[in-house]
C-alpha positions, 0 to 999 in steps of 0.5 A: 500500500505505502509503496503504491502511494509513494510511487504515485507521488514520485510519478507526479513529481517527476512528471511535473519536473519534466513538463517544462522541458517537454513544453520547450521541446514542443516550442522548438519543434513548432517554431523557427529559431527566433521563436515567433515565426512558424516553422515547416509544420502547419495545419493539423500537425501543428495543432496536435504538436501543440497539444503534446504537453497537455497529453503528457500532463494528463498521462502523468496525472492519470498514472499517478492517480491510478497508482495512489488509488490502487494503493488505497484500494489495497489498504481497504480505504477505498 
């Protein structure tokens, strides 16, 4: 039980620390070196690439919550 709770919190902490670098990488992929003009990616591909940090954050959140809920369920709290 405690291992699952700690694992969930560690997953969330690592994900929160990595989301900045994920967002920076997405900006580098979407825009040219000056950071303002669009690069060689347009349309739907640019939109989906822009949503990548959101999907990353949702994945980290759901993984952390699933581990924490699993630990609580094994303990009989939930």
